[in-house]
PDB file of N, CA, C and O in Angstrom:
ATOM      1  N   MET A   1      -1.746  20.600  93.444  1.00  0.00           N
ATOM      2  CA  MET A   1      -1.019  19.810  92.470  1.00  0.00           C
ATOM      3  C   MET A   1      -0.799  18.426  93.064  1.00  0.00           C
ATOM      4  O   MET A   1      -0.361  18.312  94.209  1.00  0.00           O
ATOM      5  N   PRO A   2      -1.092  17.380  92.314  1.00  0.00           N
ATOM      6  CA  PRO A   2      -0.847  16.038  92.826  1.00  0.00           C
ATOM      7  C   PRO A   2       0.650  15.780  92.920  1.00  0.00           C
ATOM      8  O   PRO A   2       1.455  16.489  92.315  1.00  0.00           O
ATOM      9  N   SER A   3       1.010  14.764  93.680  1.00  0.00           N
ATOM     10  CA  SER A   3       2.417  14.400  93.746  1.00  0.00           C
ATOM     11  C   SER A   3       2.561  12.887  93.662  1.00  0.00           C
ATOM     12  O   SER A   3       1.616  12.143  93.924  1.00  0.00           O
ATOM     13  N   THR A   4       3.743  12.450  93.298  1.00  0.00           N
ATOM     14  CA  THR A   4       4.022  11.027  93.210  1.00  0.00           C
ATOM     15  C   THR A   4       4.220  10.484  94.620  1.00  0.00           C
ATOM     16  O   THR A   4       4.261  11.247  95.585  1.00  0.00           O
ATOM     17  N   SER A   5       4.341   9.170  94.735  1.00  0.00           N
ATOM     18  CA  SER A   5       4.515   8.567  96.044  1.00  0.00           C
ATOM     19  C   SER A   5       5.794   9.045  96.727  1.00  0.00           C
ATOM     20  O   SER A   5       5.892   9.006  97.953  1.00  0.00           O
ATOM     21  N   SER A   6       6.776   9.496  95.943  1.00  0.00           N
ATOM     22  CA  SER A   6       8.017  10.010  96.518  1.00  0.00           C
ATOM     23  C   SER A   6       7.947  11.510  96.784  1.00  0.00           C
ATOM     24  O   SER A   6       8.937  12.106  97.209  1.00  0.00           O
ATOM     25  N   GLY A   7       6.779  12.135  96.536  1.00  0.00           N
ATOM     26  CA  GLY A   7       6.609  13.552  96.791  1.00  0.00           C
ATOM     27  C   GLY A   7       7.032  14.455  95.651  1.00  0.00           C
ATOM     28  O   GLY A   7       6.956  15.677  95.779  1.00  0.00           O
ATOM     29  N   GLU A   8       7.476  13.888  94.538  1.00  0.00           N
ATOM     30  CA  GLU A   8       7.902  14.682  93.384  1.00  0.00           C
ATOM     31  C   GLU A   8       6.685  15.170  92.602  1.00  0.00           C
ATOM     32  O   GLU A   8       5.606  14.583  92.682  1.00  0.00           O
ATOM     33  N   SER A   9       6.873  16.244  91.852  1.00  0.00           N
ATOM     34  CA  SER A   9       5.810  16.724  90.966  1.00  0.00           C
ATOM     35  C   SER A   9       5.593  15.702  89.856  1.00  0.00           C
ATOM     36  O   SER A   9       6.551  15.087  89.386  1.00  0.00           O
ATOM     37  N   PRO A  10       4.345  15.516  89.431  1.00  0.00           N
ATOM     38  CA  PRO A  10       4.080  14.537  88.373  1.00  0.00           C
ATOM     39  C   PRO A  10       4.645  14.986  87.030  1.00  0.00           C
ATOM     40  O   PRO A  10       4.799  16.181  86.777  1.00  0.00           O
ATOM     41  N   ILE A  11       4.947  14.032  86.190  1.00  0.00           N
ATOM     42  CA  ILE A  11       5.376  14.314  84.820  1.00  0.00           C
ATOM     43  C   ILE A  11       4.155  14.067  83.926  1.00  0.00           C
ATOM     44  O   ILE A  11       3.743  12.925  83.720  1.00  0.00           O
ATOM     45  N   TRP A  12       3.594  15.142  83.408  1.00  0.00           N
ATOM     46  CA  TRP A  12       2.398  15.059  82.566  1.00  0.00           C
ATOM     47  C   TRP A  12       2.810  14.740  81.139  1.00  0.00           C
ATOM     48  O   TRP A  12       3.813  15.257  80.645  1.00  0.00           O
ATOM     49  N   PHE A  13       2.038  13.890  80.479  1.00  0.00           N
ATOM     50  CA  PHE A  13       2.277  13.578  79.076  1.00  0.00           C
ATOM     51  C   PHE A  13       0.961  13.685  78.317  1.00  0.00           C
ATOM     52  O   PHE A  13      -0.115  13.513  78.889  1.00  0.00           O
ATOM     53  N   THR A  14       1.060  13.970  77.027  1.00  0.00           N
ATOM     54  CA  THR A  14      -0.110  14.179  76.178  1.00  0.00           C
ATOM     55  C   THR A  14      -0.574  12.866  75.575  1.00  0.00           C
ATOM     56  O   THR A  14       0.239  12.020  75.200  1.00  0.00           O
ATOM     57  N   SER A  15      -1.854  12.706  75.488  1.00  0.00           N
ATOM     58  CA  SER A  15      -2.436  11.515  74.875  1.00  0.00           C
ATOM     59  C   SER A  15      -1.951  11.363  73.444  1.00  0.00           C
ATOM     60  O   SER A  15      -1.862  12.344  72.705  1.00  0.00           O
ATOM     61  N   SER A  16      -1.642  10.145  73.056  1.00  0.00           N
ATOM     62  CA  SER A  16      -1.209   9.889  71.674  1.00  0.00           C
ATOM     63  C   SER A  16      -2.341  10.119  70.683  1.00  0.00           C
ATOM     64  O   SER A  16      -2.092  10.282  69.489  1.00  0.00           O
ATOM     65  N   HIS A  17      -3.579  10.135  71.161  1.00  0.00           N
ATOM     66  CA  HIS A  17      -4.730  10.365  70.292  1.00  0.00           C
ATOM     67  C   HIS A  17      -5.021  11.845  70.076  1.00  0.00           C
ATOM     68  O   HIS A  17      -5.894  12.197  69.284  1.00  0.00           O
ATOM     69  N   SER A  18      -4.297  12.709  70.773  1.00  0.00           N
ATOM     70  CA  SER A  18      -4.521  14.147  70.620  1.00  0.00           C
ATOM     71  C   SER A  18      -4.043  14.646  69.263  1.00  0.00           C
ATOM     72  O   SER A  18      -4.621  15.579  68.706  1.00  0.00           O
ATOM     73  N   GLY A  19      -3.000  14.037  68.732  1.00  0.00           N
ATOM     74  CA  GLY A  19      -2.500  14.417  67.409  1.00  0.00           C
ATOM     75  C   GLY A  19      -2.219  15.896  67.308  1.00  0.00           C
ATOM     76  O   GLY A  19      -1.702  16.505  68.244  1.00  0.00           O
ATOM     77  N   GLY A  20      -2.561  16.477  66.166  1.00  0.00           N
ATOM     78  CA  GLY A  20      -2.318  17.897  65.938  1.00  0.00           C
ATOM     79  C   GLY A  20      -3.486  18.765  66.336  1.00  0.00           C
ATOM     80  O   GLY A  20      -3.427  19.985  66.186  1.00  0.00           O
ATOM     81  N   ASN A  21      -4.552  18.161  66.841  1.00  0.00           N
ATOM     82  CA  ASN A  21      -5.734  18.918  67.218  1.00  0.00           C
ATOM     83  C   ASN A  21      -5.424  19.733  68.470  1.00  0.00           C
ATOM     84  O   ASN A  21      -5.192  19.169  69.539  1.00  0.00           O
ATOM     85  N   THR A  22      -5.420  21.028  68.340  1.00  0.00           N
ATOM     86  CA  THR A  22      -5.047  21.882  69.466  1.00  0.00           C
ATOM     87  C   THR A  22      -6.227  22.259  70.350  1.00  0.00           C
ATOM     88  O   THR A  22      -6.035  22.966  71.340  1.00  0.00           O
ATOM     89  N   THR A  23      -7.449  21.813  70.029  1.00  0.00           N
ATOM     90  CA  THR A  23      -8.604  22.170  70.843  1.00  0.00           C
ATOM     91  C   THR A  23      -9.055  21.042  71.760  1.00  0.00           C
ATOM     92  O   THR A  23      -9.819  21.292  72.692  1.00  0.00           O
ATOM     93  N   GLU A  24      -8.613  19.821  71.532  1.00  0.00           N
ATOM     94  CA  GLU A  24      -9.022  18.692  72.362  1.00  0.00           C
ATOM     95  C   GLU A  24      -7.788  17.916  72.797  1.00  0.00           C
ATOM     96  O   GLU A  24      -7.336  17.012  72.095  1.00  0.00           O
ATOM     97  N   CYS A  25      -7.252  18.265  73.937  1.00  0.00           N
ATOM     98  CA  CYS A  25      -6.007  17.636  74.377  1.00  0.00           C
ATOM     99  C   CYS A  25      -6.137  17.201  75.832  1.00  0.00           C
ATOM    100  O   CYS A  25      -6.532  17.980  76.699  1.00  0.00           O
ATOM    101  N   VAL A  26      -5.800  15.956  76.077  1.00  0.00           N
ATOM    102  CA  VAL A  26      -5.830  15.388  77.415  1.00  0.00           C
ATOM    103  C   VAL A  26      -4.401  15.074  77.824  1.00  0.00           C
ATOM    104  O   VAL A  26      -3.606  14.584  77.022  1.00  0.00           O
ATOM    105  N   GLU A  27      -4.086  15.360  79.073  1.00  0.00           N
ATOM    106  CA  GLU A  27      -2.780  15.007  79.614  1.00  0.00           C
ATOM    107  C   GLU A  27      -2.981  14.012  80.750  1.00  0.00           C
ATOM    108  O   GLU A  27      -4.000  14.039  81.440  1.00  0.00           O
ATOM    109  N   ALA A  28      -2.009  13.145  80.936  1.00  0.00           N
ATOM    110  CA  ALA A  28      -2.064  12.152  82.007  1.00  0.00           C
ATOM    111  C   ALA A  28      -0.742  12.161  82.751  1.00  0.00           C
ATOM    112  O   ALA A  28       0.286  12.577  82.215  1.00  0.00           O
ATOM    113  N   ALA A  29      -0.780  11.697  83.989  1.00  0.00           N
ATOM    114  CA  ALA A  29       0.429  11.538  84.804  1.00  0.00           C
ATOM    115  C   ALA A  29       0.245  10.302  85.673  1.00  0.00           C
ATOM    116  O   ALA A  29      -0.836  10.074  86.217  1.00  0.00           O
ATOM    117  N   ARG A  30       1.278   9.524  85.800  1.00  0.00           N
ATOM    118  CA  ARG A  30       1.241   8.350  86.673  1.00  0.00           C
ATOM    119  C   ARG A  30       1.695   8.781  88.064  1.00  0.00           C
ATOM    120  O   ARG A  30       2.758   9.378  88.231  1.00  0.00           O
ATOM    121  N   LEU A  31       0.875   8.470  89.045  1.00  0.00           N
ATOM    122  CA  LEU A  31       1.158   8.869  90.426  1.00  0.00           C
ATOM    123  C   LEU A  31       1.180   7.622  91.308  1.00  0.00           C
ATOM    124  O   LEU A  31       0.205   7.338  92.004  1.00  0.00           O
ATOM    125  N   GLY A  32       2.246   6.904  91.284  1.00  0.00           N
ATOM    126  CA  GLY A  32       2.333   5.697  92.090  1.00  0.00           C
ATOM    127  C   GLY A  32       1.275   4.695  91.674  1.00  0.00           C
ATOM    128  O   GLY A  32       1.372   4.091  90.606  1.00  0.00           O
ATOM    129  N   GLU A  33       0.273   4.518  92.503  1.00  0.00           N
ATOM    130  CA  GLU A  33      -0.792   3.551  92.243  1.00  0.00           C
ATOM    131  C   GLU A  33      -2.008   4.158  91.543  1.00  0.00           C
ATOM    132  O   GLU A  33      -3.058   3.518  91.489  1.00  0.00           O
ATOM    133  N   ALA A  34      -1.897   5.356  91.014  1.00  0.00           N
ATOM    134  CA  ALA A  34      -3.041   6.005  90.378  1.00  0.00           C
ATOM    135  C   ALA A  34      -2.616   6.716  89.099  1.00  0.00           C
ATOM    136  O   ALA A  34      -1.429   6.923  88.847  1.00  0.00           O
ATOM    137  N   THR A  35      -3.612   7.082  88.299  1.00  0.00           N
ATOM    138  CA  THR A  35      -3.389   7.866  87.087  1.00  0.00           C
ATOM    139  C   THR A  35      -4.220   9.142  87.189  1.00  0.00           C
ATOM    140  O   THR A  35      -5.418   9.088  87.467  1.00  0.00           O
ATOM    141  N   ALA A  36      -3.587  10.277  86.964  1.00  0.00           N
ATOM    142  CA  ALA A  36      -4.278  11.565  86.975  1.00  0.00           C
ATOM    143  C   ALA A  36      -4.488  12.013  85.535  1.00  0.00           C
ATOM    144  O   ALA A  36      -3.616  11.835  84.685  1.00  0.00           O
ATOM    145  N   ILE A  37      -5.652  12.596  85.268  1.00  0.00           N
ATOM    146  CA  ILE A  37      -6.022  13.078  83.938  1.00  0.00           C
ATOM    147  C   ILE A  37      -6.471  14.532  84.067  1.00  0.00           C
ATOM    148  O   ILE A  37      -7.193  14.887  84.999  1.00  0.00           O
ATOM    149  N   ARG A  38      -6.034  15.373  83.116  1.00  0.00           N
ATOM    150  CA  ARG A  38      -6.465  16.774  83.123  1.00  0.00           C
ATOM    151  C   ARG A  38      -6.608  17.291  81.703  1.00  0.00           C
ATOM    152  O   ARG A  38      -6.083  16.711  80.752  1.00  0.00           O
ATOM    153  N   ASP A  39      -7.330  18.395  81.583  1.00  0.00           N
ATOM    154  CA  ASP A  39      -7.495  19.095  80.315  1.00  0.00           C
ATOM    155  C   ASP A  39      -6.310  20.048  80.164  1.00  0.00           C
ATOM    156  O   ASP A  39      -6.113  20.934  80.995  1.00  0.00           O
ATOM    157  N   SER A  40      -5.524  19.866  79.105  1.00  0.00           N
ATOM    158  CA  SER A  40      -4.319  20.691  78.944  1.00  0.00           C
ATOM    159  C   SER A  40      -4.641  22.159  78.721  1.00  0.00           C
ATOM    160  O   SER A  40      -3.780  23.014  78.929  1.00  0.00           O
ATOM    161  N   LYS A  41      -5.852  22.467  78.308  1.00  0.00           N
ATOM    162  CA  LYS A  41      -6.242  23.868  78.075  1.00  0.00           C
ATOM    163  C   LYS A  41      -6.756  24.533  79.342  1.00  0.00           C
ATOM    164  O   LYS A  41      -6.970  25.745  79.368  1.00  0.00           O
ATOM    165  N   ALA A  42      -6.959  23.733  80.406  1.00  0.00           N
ATOM    166  CA  ALA A  42      -7.502  24.290  81.652  1.00  0.00           C
ATOM    167  C   ALA A  42      -6.878  23.590  82.849  1.00  0.00           C
ATOM    168  O   ALA A  42      -7.593  23.068  83.704  1.00  0.00           O
ATOM    169  N   VAL A  43      -5.562  23.574  82.917  1.00  0.00           N
ATOM    170  CA  VAL A  43      -4.877  22.864  83.995  1.00  0.00           C
ATOM    171  C   VAL A  43      -5.220  23.419  85.377  1.00  0.00           C
ATOM    172  O   VAL A  43      -5.143  22.702  86.374  1.00  0.00           O
ATOM    173  N   GLU A  44      -5.593  24.681  85.433  1.00  0.00           N
ATOM    174  CA  GLU A  44      -5.953  25.293  86.712  1.00  0.00           C
ATOM    175  C   GLU A  44      -7.266  24.759  87.265  1.00  0.00           C
ATOM    176  O   GLU A  44      -7.585  24.976  88.435  1.00  0.00           O
ATOM    177  N   GLU A  45      -8.030  24.061  86.428  1.00  0.00           N
ATOM    178  CA  GLU A  45      -9.317  23.498  86.848  1.00  0.00           C
ATOM    179  C   GLU A  45      -9.166  22.192  87.613  1.00  0.00           C
ATOM    180  O   GLU A  45     -10.150  21.666  88.134  1.00  0.00           O
ATOM    181  N   GLY A  46      -7.951  21.660  87.690  1.00  0.00           N
ATOM    182  CA  GLY A  46      -7.731  20.443  88.455  1.00  0.00           C
ATOM    183  C   GLY A  46      -7.598  19.213  87.579  1.00  0.00           C
ATOM    184  O   GLY A  46      -7.297  19.306  86.389  1.00  0.00           O
ATOM    185  N   PHE A  47      -7.825  18.067  88.186  1.00  0.00           N
ATOM    186  CA  PHE A  47      -7.600  16.798  87.504  1.00  0.00           C
ATOM    187  C   PHE A  47      -8.551  15.746  88.067  1.00  0.00           C
ATOM    188  O   PHE A  47      -9.161  15.935  89.119  1.00  0.00           O
ATOM    189  N   LEU A  48      -8.661  14.644  87.350  1.00  0.00           N
ATOM    190  CA  LEU A  48      -9.400  13.477  87.822  1.00  0.00           C
ATOM    191  C   LEU A  48      -8.379  12.416  88.178  1.00  0.00           C
ATOM    192  O   LEU A  48      -7.368  12.274  87.491  1.00  0.00           O
ATOM    193  N   LEU A  49      -8.629  11.672  89.240  1.00  0.00           N
ATOM    194  CA  LEU A  49      -7.702  10.652  89.693  1.00  0.00           C
ATOM    195  C   LEU A  49      -8.384   9.286  89.596  1.00  0.00           C
ATOM    196  O   LEU A  49      -9.490   9.102  90.103  1.00  0.00           O
ATOM    197  N   PHE A  50      -7.716   8.329  88.942  1.00  0.00           N
ATOM    198  CA  PHE A  50      -8.268   6.997  88.734  1.00  0.00           C
ATOM    199  C   PHE A  50      -7.395   5.939  89.397  1.00  0.00           C
ATOM    200  O   PHE A  50      -6.168   5.986  89.304  1.00  0.00           O
ATOM    201  N   ARG A  51      -8.032   4.991  90.061  1.00  0.00           N
ATOM    202  CA  ARG A  51      -7.317   3.836  90.604  1.00  0.00           C
ATOM    203  C   ARG A  51      -6.928   2.928  89.447  1.00  0.00           C
ATOM    204  O   ARG A  51      -7.541   3.001  88.382  1.00  0.00           O
ATOM    205  N   PRO A  52      -5.918   2.070  89.628  1.00  0.00           N
ATOM    206  CA  PRO A  52      -5.440   1.230  88.526  1.00  0.00           C
ATOM    207  C   PRO A  52      -6.521   0.391  87.849  1.00  0.00           C
ATOM    208  O   PRO A  52      -6.547   0.318  86.620  1.00  0.00           O
ATOM    209  N   THR A  53      -7.400  -0.236  88.599  1.00  0.00           N
ATOM    210  CA  THR A  53      -8.412  -1.089  87.968  1.00  0.00           C
ATOM    211  C   THR A  53      -9.388  -0.272  87.120  1.00  0.00           C
ATOM    212  O   THR A  53      -9.802  -0.711  86.047  1.00  0.00           O
ATOM    213  N   SER A  54      -9.751   0.907  87.600  1.00  0.00           N
ATOM    214  CA  SER A  54     -10.663   1.764  86.833  1.00  0.00           C
ATOM    215  C   SER A  54      -9.996   2.253  85.554  1.00  0.00           C
ATOM    216  O   SER A  54     -10.607   2.239  84.485  1.00  0.00           O
ATOM    217  N   TRP A  55      -8.748   2.684  85.664  1.00  0.00           N
ATOM    218  CA  TRP A  55      -8.023   3.185  84.497  1.00  0.00           C
ATOM    219  C   TRP A  55      -7.820   2.066  83.477  1.00  0.00           C
ATOM    220  O   TRP A  55      -8.034   2.266  82.281  1.00  0.00           O
ATOM    221  N   ASP A  56      -7.406   0.885  83.951  1.00  0.00           N
ATOM    222  CA  ASP A  56      -7.188  -0.250  83.058  1.00  0.00           C
ATOM    223  C   ASP A  56      -8.468  -0.647  82.337  1.00  0.00           C
ATOM    224  O   ASP A  56      -8.428  -0.980  81.152  1.00  0.00           O
ATOM    225  N   SER A  57      -9.595  -0.618  83.028  1.00  0.00           N
ATOM    226  CA  SER A  57     -10.887  -0.939  82.407  1.00  0.00           C
ATOM    227  C   SER A  57     -11.256   0.082  81.344  1.00  0.00           C
ATOM    228  O   SER A  57     -11.755  -0.280  80.278  1.00  0.00           O
ATOM    229  N   PHE A  58     -11.015   1.349  81.627  1.00  0.00           N
ATOM    230  CA  PHE A  58     -11.295   2.410  80.664  1.00  0.00           C
ATOM    231  C   PHE A  58     -10.452   2.241  79.394  1.00  0.00           C
ATOM    232  O   PHE A  58     -10.978   2.307  78.283  1.00  0.00           O
ATOM    233  N   VAL A  59      -9.150   2.025  79.565  1.00  0.00           N
ATOM    234  CA  VAL A  59      -8.261   1.849  78.417  1.00  0.00           C
ATOM    235  C   VAL A  59      -8.655   0.609  77.618  1.00  0.00           C
ATOM    236  O   VAL A  59      -8.659   0.645  76.388  1.00  0.00           O
ATOM    237  N   ALA A  60      -8.986  -0.485  78.300  1.00  0.00           N
ATOM    238  CA  ALA A  60      -9.392  -1.714  77.613  1.00  0.00           C
ATOM    239  C   ALA A  60     -10.679  -1.490  76.813  1.00  0.00           C
ATOM    240  O   ALA A  60     -10.806  -2.000  75.700  1.00  0.00           O
ATOM    241  N   ALA A  61     -11.627  -0.740  77.361  1.00  0.00           N
ATOM    242  CA  ALA A  61     -12.871  -0.453  76.652  1.00  0.00           C
ATOM    243  C   ALA A  61     -12.607   0.361  75.390  1.00  0.00           C
ATOM    244  O   ALA A  61     -13.243   0.129  74.362  1.00  0.00           O
ATOM    245  N   LEU A  62     -11.677   1.311  75.455  1.00  0.00           N
ATOM    246  CA  LEU A  62     -11.298   2.072  74.262  1.00  0.00           C
ATOM    247  C   LEU A  62     -10.654   1.159  73.222  1.00  0.00           C
ATOM    248  O   LEU A  62     -11.005   1.200  72.043  1.00  0.00           O
ATOM    249  N   GLN A  63      -9.711   0.337  73.671  1.00  0.00           N
ATOM    250  CA  GLN A  63      -8.995  -0.539  72.750  1.00  0.00           C
ATOM    251  C   GLN A  63      -9.908  -1.572  72.105  1.00  0.00           C
ATOM    252  O   GLN A  63      -9.695  -1.952  70.953  1.00  0.00           O
ATOM    253  N   ASP A  64     -10.923  -2.029  72.835  1.00  0.00           N
ATOM    254  CA  ASP A  64     -11.855  -3.035  72.321  1.00  0.00           C
ATOM    255  C   ASP A  64     -12.987  -2.439  71.495  1.00  0.00           C
ATOM    256  O   ASP A  64     -13.830  -3.171  70.977  1.00  0.00           O
ATOM    257  N   GLY A  65     -13.011  -1.108  71.369  1.00  0.00           N
ATOM    258  CA  GLY A  65     -14.004  -0.445  70.544  1.00  0.00           C
ATOM    259  C   GLY A  65     -15.338  -0.192  71.223  1.00  0.00           C
ATOM    260  O   GLY A  65     -16.311   0.161  70.557  1.00  0.00           O
ATOM    261  N   TYR A  66     -15.401  -0.369  72.547  1.00  0.00           N
ATOM    262  CA  TYR A  66     -16.648  -0.118  73.273  1.00  0.00           C
ATOM    263  C   TYR A  66     -16.926   1.371  73.457  1.00  0.00           C
ATOM    264  O   TYR A  66     -18.068   1.775  73.676  1.00  0.00           O
ATOM    265  N   LEU A  67     -15.885   2.174  73.367  1.00  0.00           N
ATOM    266  CA  LEU A  67     -15.997   3.625  73.482  1.00  0.00           C
ATOM    267  C   LEU A  67     -15.299   4.257  72.302  1.00  0.00           C
ATOM    268  O   LEU A  67     -14.326   3.699  71.795  1.00  0.00           O
ATOM    269  N   GLU A  68     -15.763   5.396  71.852  1.00  0.00           N
ATOM    270  CA  GLU A  68     -15.092   6.110  70.766  1.00  0.00           C
ATOM    271  C   GLU A  68     -13.956   6.936  71.356  1.00  0.00           C
ATOM    272  O   GLU A  68     -14.116   7.601  72.379  1.00  0.00           O
ATOM    273  N   ALA A  69     -12.821   6.880  70.700  1.00  0.00           N
ATOM    274  CA  ALA A  69     -11.659   7.654  71.168  1.00  0.00           C
ATOM    275  C   ALA A  69     -11.776   9.080  70.707  1.00  0.00           C
ATOM    276  O   ALA A  69     -10.901   9.896  70.996  1.00  0.00           O
TER     277      ALA A  69
END
């Protein structure tokens, strides 16, 4: 399980784009200088960890319409 810079357990939140769809849900947690992403249906499978610049670029690409949400 990842931890925050203070050693606390992360607080996972659900993507606002998940809506009511119960089959496609992504959760994220802010971990100090990084963002962790996991599949809410398979949390035991682990997570992906993104550095701030990578995460910011990904979010900007979604917002600018370069990627489908």
